[in-house]
ZADO-1210 file (C-alpha; in nm, 4 decimals, padded with zeros to 6 digits):
<atoms>
<atom x="-00.2086" y="00.2066" z="-12.2174" code="MET" pos="1"/>
<atom x="-00.1834" y="00.5409" z="-12.3534" code="ALA" pos="2"/>
<atom x="00.0953" y="00.6405" z="-12.5940" code="LYS" pos="3"/>
<atom x="00.1675" y="00.8614" z="-12.8834" code="VAL" pos="4"/>
<atom x="00.1681" y="00.6794" z="-13.1986" code="THR" pos="5"/>
<atom x="00.3460" y="00.9047" z="-13.4385" code="GLY" pos="6"/>
<atom x="00.4544" y="01.2487" z="-13.5360" code="PHE" pos="7"/>
<atom x="00.1398" y="01.4804" z="-13.6402" code="GLY" pos="8"/>
<atom x="00.2902" y="01.7891" z="-13.7463" code="GLY" pos="9"/>
<atom x="00.5679" y="02.0669" z="-13.7196" code="LEU" pos="10"/>
<atom x="00.4552" y="02.4245" z="-13.6794" code="PHE" pos="11"/>
<atom x="00.6922" y="02.7236" z="-13.7014" code="PHE" pos="12"/>
<atom x="00.7306" y="03.0899" z="-13.7498" code="ARG" pos="13"/>
<atom x="00.8112" y="03.2154" z="-14.1063" code="SER" pos="14"/>
<atom x="00.8546" y="03.5922" z="-14.2141" code="LYS" pos="15"/>
<atom x="00.6650" y="03.4900" z="-14.5355" code="ASP" pos="16"/>
<atom x="00.4645" y="03.1601" z="-14.4495" code="ASN" pos="17"/>
<atom x="00.2947" y="03.1284" z="-14.7926" code="LYS" pos="18"/>
<atom x="00.6050" y="03.1642" z="-14.9785" code="ALA" pos="19"/>
<atom x="00.7943" y="02.9129" z="-14.7492" code="LEU" pos="20"/>
<atom x="00.5286" y="02.6814" z="-14.7754" code="ALA" pos="21"/>
<atom x="00.5456" y="02.6713" z="-15.1718" code="GLN" pos="22"/>
<atom x="00.8947" y="02.6618" z="-15.1614" code="TRP" pos="23"/>
<atom x="00.8718" y="02.3235" z="-14.9422" code="TYR" pos="24"/>
<atom x="00.6313" y="02.1648" z="-15.1810" code="GLU" pos="25"/>
<atom x="00.8033" y="02.2916" z="-15.4859" code="LYS" pos="26"/>
<atom x="01.1465" y="02.1760" z="-15.3754" code="HIS" pos="27"/>
<atom x="01.0718" y="01.8968" z="-15.1653" code="LEU" pos="28"/>
<atom x="00.7216" y="01.7669" z="-15.2453" code="GLY" pos="29"/>
<atom x="00.5597" y="01.8382" z="-14.9002" code="ILE" pos="30"/>
<atom x="00.2229" y="01.9516" z="-14.8885" code="ASN" pos="31"/>
<atom x="00.1698" y="02.1147" z="-14.5536" code="GLY" pos="32"/>
<atom x="-00.2068" y="02.0555" z="-14.5303" code="MET" pos="33"/>
<atom x="-00.1751" y="01.7020" z="-14.5041" code="ALA" pos="34"/>
<atom x="00.1107" y="01.5293" z="-14.6385" code="TRP" pos="35"/>
<atom x="00.1141" y="01.1675" z="-14.6153" code="GLN" pos="36"/>
<atom x="00.4569" y="01.0387" z="-14.5676" code="GLN" pos="37"/>
<atom x="00.6084" y="00.7136" z="-14.6178" code="GLU" pos="38"/>
<atom x="00.6615" y="00.4749" z="-14.3184" code="ALA" pos="39"/>
<atom x="00.9935" y="00.4446" z="-14.1660" code="GLY" pos="40"/>
<atom x="01.2396" y="00.5427" z="-13.9082" code="PRO" pos="41"/>
<atom x="01.1652" y="00.9138" z="-13.6955" code="THR" pos="42"/>
<atom x="01.4213" y="01.0378" z="-13.4518" code="VAL" pos="43"/>
<atom x="01.3329" y="01.2586" z="-13.1876" code="PHE" pos="44"/>
<atom x="01.6409" y="01.4028" z="-12.9923" code="ALA" pos="45"/>
<atom x="01.7044" y="01.6914" z="-12.7942" code="PRO" pos="46"/>
<atom x="02.0200" y="01.8573" z="-12.8513" code="PHE" pos="47"/>
<atom x="02.2524" y="02.0440" z="-12.6228" code="LYS" pos="48"/>
<atom x="02.1676" y="02.4182" z="-12.6146" code="GLN" pos="49"/>
<atom x="02.5080" y="02.5200" z="-12.7244" code="ASP" pos="50"/>
<atom x="02.5020" y="02.2544" z="-13.0353" code="THR" pos="51"/>
<atom x="02.6433" y="02.3829" z="-13.3529" code="THR" pos="52"/>
<atom x="02.4968" y="02.1051" z="-13.5845" code="TYR" pos="53"/>
<atom x="02.2100" y="02.3273" z="-13.6415" code="PHE" pos="54"/>
<atom x="02.3458" y="02.5967" z="-13.7847" code="GLY" pos="55"/>
<atom x="02.3130" y="02.9722" z="-13.6659" code="SER" pos="56"/>
<atom x="02.2870" y="02.9993" z="-13.3112" code="PRO" pos="57"/>
<atom x="01.9683" y="03.1227" z="-13.3260" code="GLY" pos="58"/>
<atom x="01.8188" y="02.8259" z="-13.5240" code="GLN" pos="59"/>
<atom x="01.6203" y="02.6210" z="-13.2511" code="GLN" pos="60"/>
<atom x="01.5292" y="02.3155" z="-13.4298" code="PHE" pos="61"/>
<atom x="01.6354" y="02.1350" z="-13.7636" code="MET" pos="62"/>
<atom x="01.3985" y="01.9346" z="-13.9769" code="MET" pos="63"/>
<atom x="01.5320" y="01.5995" z="-14.0871" code="ASN" pos="64"/>
<atom x="01.3795" y="01.4496" z="-14.3944" code="PHE" pos="65"/>
<atom x="01.4127" y="01.1117" z="-14.5052" code="ARG" pos="66"/>
<atom x="01.4956" y="01.0686" z="-14.8829" code="VAL" pos="67"/>
<atom x="01.5365" y="00.8473" z="-15.1717" code="GLU" pos="68"/>
<atom x="01.8234" y="00.9580" z="-15.4200" code="GLY" pos="69"/>
<atom x="01.9822" y="01.1802" z="-15.2360" code="LEU" pos="70"/>
<atom x="02.2642" y="01.2892" z="-15.4699" code="GLU" pos="71"/>
<atom x="01.9900" y="01.2953" z="-15.7484" code="GLU" pos="72"/>
<atom x="01.7900" y="01.5457" z="-15.5375" code="LEU" pos="73"/>
<atom x="02.0673" y="01.7618" z="-15.4402" code="LEU" pos="74"/>
<atom x="02.1398" y="01.8060" z="-15.8181" code="GLN" pos="75"/>
<atom x="01.7706" y="01.8878" z="-15.8696" code="GLN" pos="76"/>
<atom x="01.8013" y="02.1306" z="-15.5702" code="LEU" pos="77"/>
<atom x="02.1096" y="02.3219" z="-15.6826" code="LYS" pos="78"/>
<atom x="01.9892" y="02.3658" z="-16.0710" code="ALA" pos="79"/>
<atom x="01.6912" y="02.5323" z="-15.8674" code="ALA" pos="80"/>
<atom x="01.8939" y="02.7634" z="-15.6988" code="GLY" pos="81"/>
<atom x="01.8703" y="02.6065" z="-15.3674" code="VAL" pos="82"/>
<atom x="02.1376" y="02.6800" z="-15.1345" code="ARG" pos="83"/>
<atom x="02.3343" y="02.3476" z="-15.0397" code="ILE" pos="84"/>
<atom x="02.5880" y="02.3249" z="-14.7656" code="ASP" pos="85"/>
<atom x="02.9074" y="02.1676" z="-14.9077" code="GLU" pos="86"/>
<atom x="02.9468" y="01.9407" z="-14.6148" code="GLU" pos="87"/>
<atom x="02.8336" y="01.5838" z="-14.6338" code="ARG" pos="88"/>
<atom x="02.8356" y="01.2981" z="-14.4135" code="MET" pos="89"/>
<atom x="02.8257" y="00.9162" z="-14.4400" code="GLU" pos="90"/>
<atom x="02.7472" y="00.6833" z="-14.1274" code="GLU" pos="91"/>
<atom x="02.6513" y="00.3420" z="-14.1132" code="SER" pos="92"/>
<atom x="02.2741" y="00.4252" z="-14.0771" code="TYR" pos="93"/>
<atom x="02.2710" y="00.6546" z="-14.3850" code="GLY" pos="94"/>
<atom x="02.3908" y="00.9656" z="-14.6014" code="LYS" pos="95"/>
<atom x="02.3543" y="01.3246" z="-14.4789" code="PHE" pos="96"/>
<atom x="02.3499" y="01.6749" z="-14.6694" code="ALA" pos="97"/>
<atom x="02.2141" y="02.0067" z="-14.5698" code="TRP" pos="98"/>
<atom x="02.0243" y="02.2664" z="-14.7287" code="ILE" pos="99"/>
<atom x="01.8775" y="02.6331" z="-14.6530" code="TYR" pos="100"/>
<atom x="01.5583" y="02.7499" z="-14.7004" code="ASP" pos="101"/>
<atom x="01.4474" y="03.0750" z="-14.7740" code="PRO" pos="102"/>
<atom x="01.4317" y="03.1826" z="-14.4131" code="ASP" pos="103"/>
<atom x="01.7827" y="03.0516" z="-14.3705" code="GLY" pos="104"/>
<atom x="01.6883" y="02.7162" z="-14.1668" code="ASN" pos="105"/>
<atom x="01.9163" y="02.4665" z="-14.2069" code="LYS" pos="106"/>
<atom x="01.7298" y="02.1594" z="-14.3226" code="VAL" pos="107"/>
<atom x="01.9206" y="01.7898" z="-14.3097" code="GLU" pos="108"/>
<atom x="01.8445" y="01.5289" z="-14.5969" code="LEU" pos="109"/>
<atom x="01.8746" y="01.1829" z="-14.4816" code="TRP" pos="110"/>
<atom x="01.9142" y="00.8770" z="-14.7106" code="GLU" pos="111"/>
<atom x="01.8653" y="00.5550" z="-14.4639" code="PRO" pos="112"/>
<atom x="02.0652" y="00.2698" z="-14.5528" code="THR" pos="113"/>
<atom x="01.8380" y="00.0212" z="-14.7007" code="PRO" pos="114"/>
<atom x="01.8182" y="-00.1977" z="-14.3802" code="GLU" pos="115"/>
<atom x="01.7166" y="00.0847" z="-14.1629" code="ARG" pos="116"/>
<atom x="01.4105" y="00.1685" z="-14.3551" code="GLU" pos="117"/>
</atoms>
């Protein structure tokens, strides 16, 4: 039976796509051409049209990245001048924090609990 086997890419518009790609590589280690991610859970979840979870009403999507060492990463990002949301969330399935890329997109960072990886 034919089926989807994984998430193959995320494509989105940017005011300055080259600078934004460099920002993601510098701060999050994501090389956009063929980034090899570690195995782990991926959530695919449409939200209600009027959700406020993504930040600004105009933001149509929110990227969520699995991370190791969330607090250390946030310290590194803060030192580099990255805009960080002060809100934090801790659930049974992990810890969450949010940052903003140079285009103003809210980006979620998720450190899964060890049993979720």
